[in-house]
N, C-alpha and C positions, 0 to 999 in steps of 0.2 A: 456686622462687626463681631470678630471672634479673637481669641488669643488665650494665654496660658499665663497664669503666676509663675514668677520665678523668685528665687532669693535674691536679694541686693548684693552686689558686686563690692569688693574692695578694691582701690584703685592699686595697681601693681600685680596683682594677683593673676596668675595665668587660669585662662578659662576657656572653654569651648562655647561661651555665649557671646560670640563676637557677630556683627553684622557688618561682612564686606561688600563693598561696592566700588564700581569705576565710573568716572565721568570724563567726559573730553573737556579739558580745564579750560577756563576762559579767566584770564586775569582781571579784568573788569567786572567779574561776578562776585559780590561782596560774600558771599556763603562759600564759594571755593576758597577765595582766600583766607577767610576765619578758620576753615578746616584745616588748610594746608599750615597755617600758623599756629594751631591750637598746641598748648603746651601739655593737655591731658589731664591737667588738673581740677576742671570744671565740668559739672554734668550738664547736659544739653539736651533738648528734646529735638527729636529728627523725624521729619515727615518725607519718606523718599517714594516718589511716585513712578509706577511702571506703567506704560501704555502699549498695548497690543492691539493696532486698530481702533475701533471705537471703544474696546474694553479698558477701563481704568483701574488699577489697585493701587492702594497707598500702604504701605508698612509705617506704622506709627511706634516709636519707642524712645527711651531715655538711655544715655549712656555717656562715657568718657571717649574722645577722640584716641585711640591708641595708637593709630599711624597714619601718615599720609605721603604716599610716594609720587613723586612725580616722574613719567617717562616722556622722552623726546626723542621718538624716532626721525631719521633723516627723512626729511621733506612728507611729514604727515602731521595730524594734529598731536597736541600733547594731551597725555592722558593721565588722569589722578587716580591711583587705586586708595582707597579710605578703608579704616577698621575701625569700628566703634565696639568698644567693651560695654554690651547691655548691661544696666543695672536693674532691668524687669524684662517680662515679656513683650513680644512683638504683638501688636495689635494688625491685622489685616482688613482691610475696609475695600470692598470692591463697590465701585460706582456703577449704578445701574443704567 
């Protein structure tokens, strides 16, 4: 487990301390719809899982949802780009 400490963020303040990610949107997934509908005024804890074959890494952080944009390409899967304004550092956890 490793990570760096950061100063807390004020809501609405522009910052380079954002964590942006993309998911294939599933309207039946409660987490996807919660991120889509979030008003950006409540701090949440996030755990994002990255898989590369047998290797798994988690990014763990707290923050406010800055944006969530849905893209509906013709004859393809719906994508959601989400950006979270972090209120602290990201802790990366590698699963052995």
